[in-house]
N, CA, C and O atoms as a CHARMM CRD file, in Angstrom:
* protein
*
  276
    1    1 UNK  N      0.45700  -1.09800  -0.26000 PROA 1      0.00000
    2    1 UNK  CA     0.01700   0.30800   0.26400 PROA 1      0.00000
    3    1 UNK  C      0.72900   1.34600  -0.31500 PROA 1      0.00000
    4    1 UNK  O      1.94400   1.17100  -0.22800 PROA 1      0.00000
    5    2 UNK  N      0.20900   2.93900  -1.19300 PROA 2      0.00000
    6    2 UNK  CA     1.39300   3.11500  -1.28400 PROA 2      0.00000
    7    2 UNK  C      1.53100   4.16300   0.27200 PROA 2      0.00000
    8    2 UNK  O      0.64700   3.69600   0.99000 PROA 2      0.00000
    9    3 UNK  N      2.06700   5.05500   0.87700 PROA 3      0.00000
   10    3 UNK  CA     2.24500   5.71900   1.71200 PROA 3      0.00000
   11    3 UNK  C      2.59300   6.62200   1.67100 PROA 3      0.00000
   12    3 UNK  O      3.64500   6.46600   1.05100 PROA 3      0.00000
   13    4 UNK  N      2.42500   8.57100   2.09900 PROA 4      0.00000
   14    4 UNK  CA     3.45300   9.31800   1.88900 PROA 4      0.00000
   15    4 UNK  C      4.38300   9.45200   3.09500 PROA 4      0.00000
   16    4 UNK  O      4.18600   9.38200   4.30800 PROA 4      0.00000
   17    5 UNK  N      5.95700   9.76700   2.00100 PROA 5      0.00000
   18    5 UNK  CA     6.24800  10.61300   3.31800 PROA 5      0.00000
   19    5 UNK  C      6.70400  12.00200   4.48900 PROA 5      0.00000
   20    5 UNK  O      7.51000  12.87700   4.17600 PROA 5      0.00000
   21    6 UNK  N      5.71600  11.91300   6.35600 PROA 6      0.00000
   22    6 UNK  CA     5.68300  12.77600   6.94300 PROA 6      0.00000
   23    6 UNK  C      7.38400  13.53500   7.35300 PROA 6      0.00000
   24    6 UNK  O      7.83100  14.65800   7.58300 PROA 6      0.00000
   25    7 UNK  N      7.82800  12.32100   7.27200 PROA 7      0.00000
   26    7 UNK  CA     9.45700  12.88700   7.93000 PROA 7      0.00000
   27    7 UNK  C     10.69800  12.08800   7.59900 PROA 7      0.00000
   28    7 UNK  O     10.99900  11.48300   6.57000 PROA 7      0.00000
   29    8 UNK  N     11.54100  12.29800   9.11100 PROA 8      0.00000
   30    8 UNK  CA    12.97800  11.02600   8.61700 PROA 8      0.00000
   31    8 UNK  C     13.46700  11.47300   9.97800 PROA 8      0.00000
   32    8 UNK  O     13.30800  12.52800  10.59100 PROA 8      0.00000
   33    9 UNK  N     14.20700  10.18300  10.31100 PROA 9      0.00000
   34    9 UNK  CA    15.60400   9.87300  11.39000 PROA 9      0.00000
   35    9 UNK  C     16.70100   9.14900  10.87500 PROA 9      0.00000
   36    9 UNK  O     17.17500   9.06200   9.74200 PROA 9      0.00000
   37   10 UNK  N     16.86600   8.86800  11.48800 PROA 10     0.00000
   38   10 UNK  CA    18.58100   8.20300  11.55400 PROA 10     0.00000
   39   10 UNK  C     18.69000   7.00700  12.60700 PROA 10     0.00000
   40   10 UNK  O     18.03500   7.25300  13.62000 PROA 10     0.00000
   41   11 UNK  N     19.26900   5.92500  12.62700 PROA 11     0.00000
   42   11 UNK  CA    18.69700   4.99600  12.88100 PROA 11     0.00000
   43   11 UNK  C     20.08500   4.67200  13.73800 PROA 11     0.00000
   44   11 UNK  O     21.04200   5.40900  13.50200 PROA 11     0.00000
   45   12 UNK  N     20.25900   3.56600  14.76300 PROA 12     0.00000
   46   12 UNK  CA    22.15200   3.55600  15.52900 PROA 12     0.00000
   47   12 UNK  C     22.87300   3.52600  14.26800 PROA 12     0.00000
   48   12 UNK  O     24.03600   3.89600  14.43000 PROA 12     0.00000
   49   13 UNK  N     22.53100   3.14800  12.80200 PROA 13     0.00000
   50   13 UNK  CA    23.94100   2.96000  12.20600 PROA 13     0.00000
   51   13 UNK  C     23.96100   3.80800  11.08700 PROA 13     0.00000
   52   13 UNK  O     24.33800   3.53800   9.94600 PROA 13     0.00000
   53   14 UNK  N     23.25700   5.47200  11.79100 PROA 14     0.00000
   54   14 UNK  CA    23.05200   6.66100  11.00800 PROA 14     0.00000
   55   14 UNK  C     22.40200   6.69200   9.66300 PROA 14     0.00000
   56   14 UNK  O     22.67100   7.56500   8.83800 PROA 14     0.00000
   57   15 UNK  N     21.47400   5.65300   9.43500 PROA 15     0.00000
   58   15 UNK  CA    21.45100   5.34900   7.91500 PROA 15     0.00000
   59   15 UNK  C     19.62200   5.56500   7.87300 PROA 15     0.00000
   60   15 UNK  O     18.75400   4.96500   8.50700 PROA 15     0.00000
   61   16 UNK  N     19.53400   6.45000   7.05700 PROA 16     0.00000
   62   16 UNK  CA    17.58300   7.58200   6.75300 PROA 16     0.00000
   63   16 UNK  C     16.94800   6.26100   7.44600 PROA 16     0.00000
   64   16 UNK  O     17.51000   5.18100   7.62600 PROA 16     0.00000
   65   17 UNK  N     15.63700   6.63300   7.78300 PROA 17     0.00000
   66   17 UNK  CA    14.47700   6.01600   7.66300 PROA 17     0.00000
   67   17 UNK  C     13.55700   6.88400   7.39800 PROA 17     0.00000
   68   17 UNK  O     13.51900   8.02400   7.86100 PROA 17     0.00000
   69   18 UNK  N     12.69800   6.35400   6.57500 PROA 18     0.00000
   70   18 UNK  CA    11.34300   7.22300   5.89800 PROA 18     0.00000
   71   18 UNK  C     10.51100   7.28600   7.62300 PROA 18     0.00000
   72   18 UNK  O     10.53700   6.35300   8.42600 PROA 18     0.00000
   73   19 UNK  N      9.87000   8.54900   7.83200 PROA 19     0.00000
   74   19 UNK  CA     8.57900   8.16800   8.57900 PROA 19     0.00000
   75   19 UNK  C      7.12300   8.41700   7.97200 PROA 19     0.00000
   76   19 UNK  O      6.61600   9.51800   7.75900 PROA 19     0.00000
   77   20 UNK  N      6.57600   7.20300   7.74500 PROA 20     0.00000
   78   20 UNK  CA     5.10500   7.26500   6.69400 PROA 20     0.00000
   79   20 UNK  C      4.53900   7.88800   7.61700 PROA 20     0.00000
   80   20 UNK  O      5.10600   8.12200   8.68400 PROA 20     0.00000
   81   21 UNK  N      2.78200   8.41600   7.22400 PROA 21     0.00000
   82   21 UNK  CA     2.06600   8.26300   6.63500 PROA 21     0.00000
   83   21 UNK  C      1.77200   7.53100   7.61800 PROA 21     0.00000
   84   21 UNK  O      2.04700   8.11600   8.66500 PROA 21     0.00000
   85   22 UNK  N      1.24000   6.28400   7.81700 PROA 22     0.00000
   86   22 UNK  CA    -0.06000   5.44500   8.14600 PROA 22     0.00000
   87   22 UNK  C      1.19000   4.84900   9.72100 PROA 22     0.00000
   88   22 UNK  O      0.79800   3.75000  10.11500 PROA 22     0.00000
   89   23 UNK  N      2.33400   5.30900  10.46800 PROA 23     0.00000
   90   23 UNK  CA     2.84200   5.40300  11.48500 PROA 23     0.00000
   91   23 UNK  C      4.03200   4.16800  11.21600 PROA 23     0.00000
   92   23 UNK  O      4.71200   3.60400  12.07400 PROA 23     0.00000
   93   24 UNK  N      4.03700   3.95200   9.71500 PROA 24     0.00000
   94   24 UNK  CA     5.48500   2.88800   9.93100 PROA 24     0.00000
   95   24 UNK  C      6.21500   3.24100   9.04300 PROA 24     0.00000
   96   24 UNK  O      5.91200   3.84400   8.01400 PROA 24     0.00000
   97   25 UNK  N      7.48100   2.79100   9.48300 PROA 25     0.00000
   98   25 UNK  CA     9.17700   3.74400   8.98800 PROA 25     0.00000
   99   25 UNK  C      9.76900   2.40600   8.32200 PROA 25     0.00000
  100   25 UNK  O      9.74000   1.19500   8.53900 PROA 25     0.00000
  101   26 UNK  N     10.37600   3.38400   7.30100 PROA 26     0.00000
  102   26 UNK  CA    11.27900   2.42100   6.47600 PROA 26     0.00000
  103   26 UNK  C     12.00300   2.96000   5.85800 PROA 26     0.00000
  104   26 UNK  O     11.75300   4.09900   5.46300 PROA 26     0.00000
  105   27 UNK  N     13.69200   2.03000   5.42300 PROA 27     0.00000
  106   27 UNK  CA    15.46100   2.89100   5.52300 PROA 27     0.00000
  107   27 UNK  C     15.08900   3.37000   3.96200 PROA 27     0.00000
  108   27 UNK  O     14.95500   2.52900   3.07300 PROA 27     0.00000
  109   28 UNK  N     14.97900   4.39800   3.78500 PROA 28     0.00000
  110   28 UNK  CA    15.77700   4.82000   2.50300 PROA 28     0.00000
  111   28 UNK  C     17.51300   5.46600   2.49600 PROA 28     0.00000
  112   28 UNK  O     18.27100   6.42900   2.60500 PROA 28     0.00000
  113   29 UNK  N     17.35800   4.26500   2.30800 PROA 29     0.00000
  114   29 UNK  CA    18.99300   3.99200   1.85800 PROA 29     0.00000
  115   29 UNK  C     19.51300   4.45700   0.49900 PROA 29     0.00000
  116   29 UNK  O     18.76400   4.22400  -0.44900 PROA 29     0.00000
  117   30 UNK  N     20.76500   5.12700   0.22200 PROA 30     0.00000
  118   30 UNK  CA    21.30700   4.63700  -1.43200 PROA 30     0.00000
  119   30 UNK  C     22.93400   3.54500  -1.55000 PROA 30     0.00000
  120   30 UNK  O     24.16300   3.50700  -1.50100 PROA 30     0.00000
  121   31 UNK  N     21.99700   3.01200  -1.68700 PROA 31     0.00000
  122   31 UNK  CA    23.13800   1.68900  -2.33100 PROA 31     0.00000
  123   31 UNK  C     23.19800   0.89900  -3.91000 PROA 31     0.00000
  124   31 UNK  O     22.75500  -0.07700  -4.51600 PROA 31     0.00000
  125   32 UNK  N     24.24800   2.31100  -4.09700 PROA 32     0.00000
  126   32 UNK  CA    23.86700   1.83300  -5.99000 PROA 32     0.00000
  127   32 UNK  C     24.98200   0.99000  -6.24300 PROA 32     0.00000
  128   32 UNK  O     26.15100   1.33100  -6.05800 PROA 32     0.00000
  129   33 UNK  N     24.56900  -0.22300  -6.71000 PROA 33     0.00000
  130   33 UNK  CA    22.86100  -0.22800  -7.49800 PROA 33     0.00000
  131   33 UNK  C     21.90200  -0.97500  -8.32000 PROA 33     0.00000
  132   33 UNK  O     21.36800  -1.20100  -9.40600 PROA 33     0.00000
  133   34 UNK  N     22.12200  -1.32500  -6.40200 PROA 34     0.00000
  134   34 UNK  CA    20.77300  -1.93300  -5.70300 PROA 34     0.00000
  135   34 UNK  C     18.99800  -1.34100  -5.93100 PROA 34     0.00000
  136   34 UNK  O     17.87400  -1.74800  -6.22200 PROA 34     0.00000
  137   35 UNK  N     20.15400   0.52900  -5.35700 PROA 35     0.00000
  138   35 UNK  CA    18.72800   1.79100  -4.70500 PROA 35     0.00000
  139   35 UNK  C     19.57600   2.34700  -5.31700 PROA 35     0.00000
  140   35 UNK  O     20.79500   2.23900  -5.44800 PROA 35     0.00000
  141   36 UNK  N     18.27200   3.39000  -5.94300 PROA 36     0.00000
  142   36 UNK  CA    19.70100   4.40000  -6.24800 PROA 36     0.00000
  143   36 UNK  C     19.09600   5.77100  -6.05900 PROA 36     0.00000
  144   36 UNK  O     18.56500   6.32600  -7.02100 PROA 36     0.00000
  145   37 UNK  N     19.14900   6.37600  -4.81600 PROA 37     0.00000
  146   37 UNK  CA    18.47200   7.61100  -4.05500 PROA 37     0.00000
  147   37 UNK  C     19.21100   7.99700  -3.74400 PROA 37     0.00000
  148   37 UNK  O     19.64700   7.76400  -2.61600 PROA 37     0.00000
  149   38 UNK  N     19.83100   8.91100  -4.69100 PROA 38     0.00000
  150   38 UNK  CA    20.91000   9.71100  -4.34500 PROA 38     0.00000
  151   38 UNK  C     20.12600  11.53900  -3.32200 PROA 38     0.00000
  152   38 UNK  O     20.78100  12.58000  -3.27800 PROA 38     0.00000
  153   39 UNK  N     19.25500  11.44100  -2.93100 PROA 39     0.00000
  154   39 UNK  CA    17.65100  12.48800  -2.65100 PROA 39     0.00000
  155   39 UNK  C     18.01300  12.29100  -1.17300 PROA 39     0.00000
  156   39 UNK  O     17.92400  13.35400  -0.55900 PROA 39     0.00000
  157   40 UNK  N     18.33400  11.41400  -0.53500 PROA 40     0.00000
  158   40 UNK  CA    18.92000  10.90400   0.61200 PROA 40     0.00000
  159   40 UNK  C     19.38400  10.82900   1.54400 PROA 40     0.00000
  160   40 UNK  O     19.21600  10.44100   2.69900 PROA 40     0.00000
  161   41 UNK  N     20.88900  11.82800   0.10200 PROA 41     0.00000
  162   41 UNK  CA    21.97900  11.89300   1.34100 PROA 41     0.00000
  163   41 UNK  C     22.48800  13.35600   1.79500 PROA 41     0.00000
  164   41 UNK  O     23.49900  13.77600   2.35700 PROA 41     0.00000
  165   42 UNK  N     21.04400  14.05800   1.17000 PROA 42     0.00000
  166   42 UNK  CA    21.34000  15.55800   1.60600 PROA 42     0.00000
  167   42 UNK  C     19.87500  15.99200   2.39900 PROA 42     0.00000
  168   42 UNK  O     18.90700  15.25200   2.22000 PROA 42     0.00000
  169   43 UNK  N     19.72000  17.25800   3.31600 PROA 43     0.00000
  170   43 UNK  CA    18.72300  17.73600   3.93100 PROA 43     0.00000
  171   43 UNK  C     17.31900  18.16900   2.78900 PROA 43     0.00000
  172   43 UNK  O     16.09600  18.13700   2.66000 PROA 43     0.00000
  173   44 UNK  N     18.36400  18.49600   2.26800 PROA 44     0.00000
  174   44 UNK  CA    17.58100  19.44400   1.19400 PROA 44     0.00000
  175   44 UNK  C     16.70900  18.03200  -0.39600 PROA 44     0.00000
  176   44 UNK  O     15.87900  18.11100  -1.30200 PROA 44     0.00000
  177   45 UNK  N     17.64400  16.96400   0.20900 PROA 45     0.00000
  178   45 UNK  CA    17.01000  15.78100  -1.12100 PROA 45     0.00000
  179   45 UNK  C     15.96800  15.91400   0.08700 PROA 45     0.00000
  180   45 UNK  O     14.88500  16.48800  -0.01300 PROA 45     0.00000
  181   46 UNK  N     16.52400  15.21200   1.40500 PROA 46     0.00000
  182   46 UNK  CA    15.09600  14.73900   1.92400 PROA 46     0.00000
  183   46 UNK  C     13.98800  15.60100   1.63900 PROA 46     0.00000
  184   46 UNK  O     13.13100  15.35100   0.79200 PROA 46     0.00000
  185   47 UNK  N     14.03300  16.89700   2.55800 PROA 47     0.00000
  186   47 UNK  CA    12.68500  17.70200   2.28000 PROA 47     0.00000
  187   47 UNK  C     12.31600  17.28200   1.02700 PROA 47     0.00000
  188   47 UNK  O     11.33100  16.55700   1.16300 PROA 47     0.00000
  189   48 UNK  N     12.67700  17.39900  -0.31500 PROA 48     0.00000
  190   48 UNK  CA    12.22200  16.85600  -1.15300 PROA 48     0.00000
  191   48 UNK  C     11.00100  16.36200  -1.77100 PROA 48     0.00000
  192   48 UNK  O     10.02800  16.73500  -2.42600 PROA 48     0.00000
  193   49 UNK  N     11.53000  15.34600  -1.24400 PROA 49     0.00000
  194   49 UNK  CA    10.54300  14.36100  -0.86800 PROA 49     0.00000
  195   49 UNK  C      9.31800  13.34400  -0.01100 PROA 49     0.00000
  196   49 UNK  O      8.71100  12.28300   0.13000 PROA 49     0.00000
  197   50 UNK  N      9.63600  14.89600   0.42000 PROA 50     0.00000
  198   50 UNK  CA     8.29100  14.70900   2.29900 PROA 50     0.00000
  199   50 UNK  C      7.16600  14.72500   0.89200 PROA 50     0.00000
  200   50 UNK  O      7.55900  15.47600   0.00000 PROA 50     0.00000
  201   51 UNK  N      5.91700  14.03800   0.61600 PROA 51     0.00000
  202   51 UNK  CA     4.54600  13.85500   0.81500 PROA 51     0.00000
  203   51 UNK  C      4.64800  12.52100  -0.60400 PROA 51     0.00000
  204   51 UNK  O      3.66200  12.01200  -1.13700 PROA 51     0.00000
  205   52 UNK  N      6.47500  12.13900  -1.02900 PROA 52     0.00000
  206   52 UNK  CA     5.94200  10.87600  -1.94600 PROA 52     0.00000
  207   52 UNK  C      6.16600   9.84500  -1.55800 PROA 52     0.00000
  208   52 UNK  O      6.95600   9.56300  -0.65700 PROA 52     0.00000
  209   53 UNK  N      5.26400   8.86600  -2.40500 PROA 53     0.00000
  210   53 UNK  CA     4.25600   8.37800  -1.51300 PROA 53     0.00000
  211   53 UNK  C      5.60000   6.79400  -1.96800 PROA 53     0.00000
  212   53 UNK  O      6.21100   6.42700  -2.97200 PROA 53     0.00000
  213   54 UNK  N      5.46100   6.31700  -0.47300 PROA 54     0.00000
  214   54 UNK  CA     6.27200   4.52100  -1.19000 PROA 54     0.00000
  215   54 UNK  C      5.47900   3.86700  -1.07100 PROA 54     0.00000
  216   54 UNK  O      4.35000   4.29400  -1.31200 PROA 54     0.00000
  217   55 UNK  N      5.71500   2.08200  -0.50700 PROA 55     0.00000
  218   55 UNK  CA     4.88700   1.10600  -1.03700 PROA 55     0.00000
  219   55 UNK  C      5.58900   0.61200   0.86000 PROA 55     0.00000
  220   55 UNK  O      6.76900   0.42200   1.15700 PROA 55     0.00000
  221   56 UNK  N      4.21700   0.52300   1.90400 PROA 56     0.00000
  222   56 UNK  CA     4.57500   0.13500   2.90000 PROA 56     0.00000
  223   56 UNK  C      4.14100  -1.34200   2.45200 PROA 56     0.00000
  224   56 UNK  O      3.16900  -1.62500   1.75200 PROA 56     0.00000
  225   57 UNK  N      5.17600  -2.30900   3.07000 PROA 57     0.00000
  226   57 UNK  CA     4.68000  -4.16600   2.74800 PROA 57     0.00000
  227   57 UNK  C      4.56600  -4.11000   4.75200 PROA 57     0.00000
  228   57 UNK  O      4.50100  -5.16400   5.38400 PROA 57     0.00000
  229   58 UNK  N      4.56300  -3.15300   5.24200 PROA 58     0.00000
  230   58 UNK  CA     4.15000  -3.27600   6.73600 PROA 58     0.00000
  231   58 UNK  C      2.75600  -3.27400   6.44800 PROA 58     0.00000
  232   58 UNK  O      2.28400  -4.40200   6.58900 PROA 58     0.00000
  233   59 UNK  N      1.97900  -2.47100   6.11800 PROA 59     0.00000
  234   59 UNK  CA     0.89800  -2.01600   5.82300 PROA 59     0.00000
  235   59 UNK  C     -0.27300  -3.22600   5.24900 PROA 59     0.00000
  236   59 UNK  O     -1.36200  -3.12300   5.81400 PROA 59     0.00000
  237   60 UNK  N     -0.21500  -3.88600   4.63400 PROA 60     0.00000
  238   60 UNK  CA    -0.28800  -5.08200   3.28000 PROA 60     0.00000
  239   60 UNK  C     -0.39400  -6.29300   4.84700 PROA 60     0.00000
  240   60 UNK  O     -1.42400  -6.91700   5.10000 PROA 60     0.00000
  241   61 UNK  N      0.87400  -6.38400   5.69200 PROA 61     0.00000
  242   61 UNK  CA     0.54700  -6.83600   6.45300 PROA 61     0.00000
  243   61 UNK  C     -0.02300  -6.70100   8.10700 PROA 61     0.00000
  244   61 UNK  O      0.14100  -7.35100   9.13900 PROA 61     0.00000
  245   62 UNK  N     -0.82300  -5.40000   7.68600 PROA 62     0.00000
  246   62 UNK  CA    -1.43000  -5.45800   9.02400 PROA 62     0.00000
  247   62 UNK  C     -0.50100  -5.15500  10.50000 PROA 62     0.00000
  248   62 UNK  O     -0.91300  -5.29200  11.65200 PROA 62     0.00000
  249   63 UNK  N      1.01100  -4.65800  10.01000 PROA 63     0.00000
  250   63 UNK  CA     1.78100  -4.68400  10.72600 PROA 63     0.00000
  251   63 UNK  C      1.61200  -2.91900  12.03400 PROA 63     0.00000
  252   63 UNK  O      1.60500  -1.72300  11.74100 PROA 63     0.00000
  253   64 UNK  N      1.52300  -3.52400  13.19200 PROA 64     0.00000
  254   64 UNK  CA     1.30100  -2.68100  14.30600 PROA 64     0.00000
  255   64 UNK  C      2.15800  -1.36600  14.23100 PROA 64     0.00000
  256   64 UNK  O      3.24000  -1.68500  13.73700 PROA 64     0.00000
  257   65 UNK  N      2.12100   0.43900  14.61000 PROA 65     0.00000
  258   65 UNK  CA     3.02200   1.35600  13.91500 PROA 65     0.00000
  259   65 UNK  C      4.15000   0.60700  14.88700 PROA 65     0.00000
  260   65 UNK  O      4.28700  -0.20400  15.80300 PROA 65     0.00000
  261   66 UNK  N      5.00700   1.70300  13.77900 PROA 66     0.00000
  262   66 UNK  CA     6.81600   1.78200  14.60300 PROA 66     0.00000
  263   66 UNK  C      6.34100   1.99900  15.90200 PROA 66     0.00000
  264   66 UNK  O      5.34300   1.95000  16.62000 PROA 66     0.00000
  265   67 UNK  N      7.92000   2.34800  15.84400 PROA 67     0.00000
  266   67 UNK  CA     7.76600   3.16400  17.76100 PROA 67     0.00000
  267   67 UNK  C      9.03300   4.25100  17.09200 PROA 67     0.00000
  268   67 UNK  O      9.73300   3.72600  16.22600 PROA 67     0.00000
  269   68 UNK  N      9.34200   5.68700  17.44600 PROA 68     0.00000
  270   68 UNK  CA     9.69100   6.04500  16.90300 PROA 68     0.00000
  271   68 UNK  C     10.68900   6.95600  17.51700 PROA 68     0.00000
  272   68 UNK  O     10.86800   6.69200  18.70600 PROA 68     0.00000
  273   69 UNK  N     11.39600   7.95200  17.06700 PROA 69     0.00000
  274   69 UNK  CA    12.18800   8.72200  18.26200 PROA 69     0.00000
  275   69 UNK  C     11.56600   9.93100  18.94500 PROA 69     0.00000
  276   69 UNK  O     12.17100  10.50900  19.84800 PROA 69     0.00000
């Protein structure tokens, strides 16, 4: 199910995590060639993607909301 990004935080390994409107979190790594997300590398890039919808597998599985810092 598609869910918009409403914010970000970094995890304990300093990887960026998108906070989705549904209450779930999803890592948004830039690890070419498998995942190409150069926008995650800068604050300006992350800000530009607020509202962008990501596929949320946790919603598809009816998982409870994730904890957020």
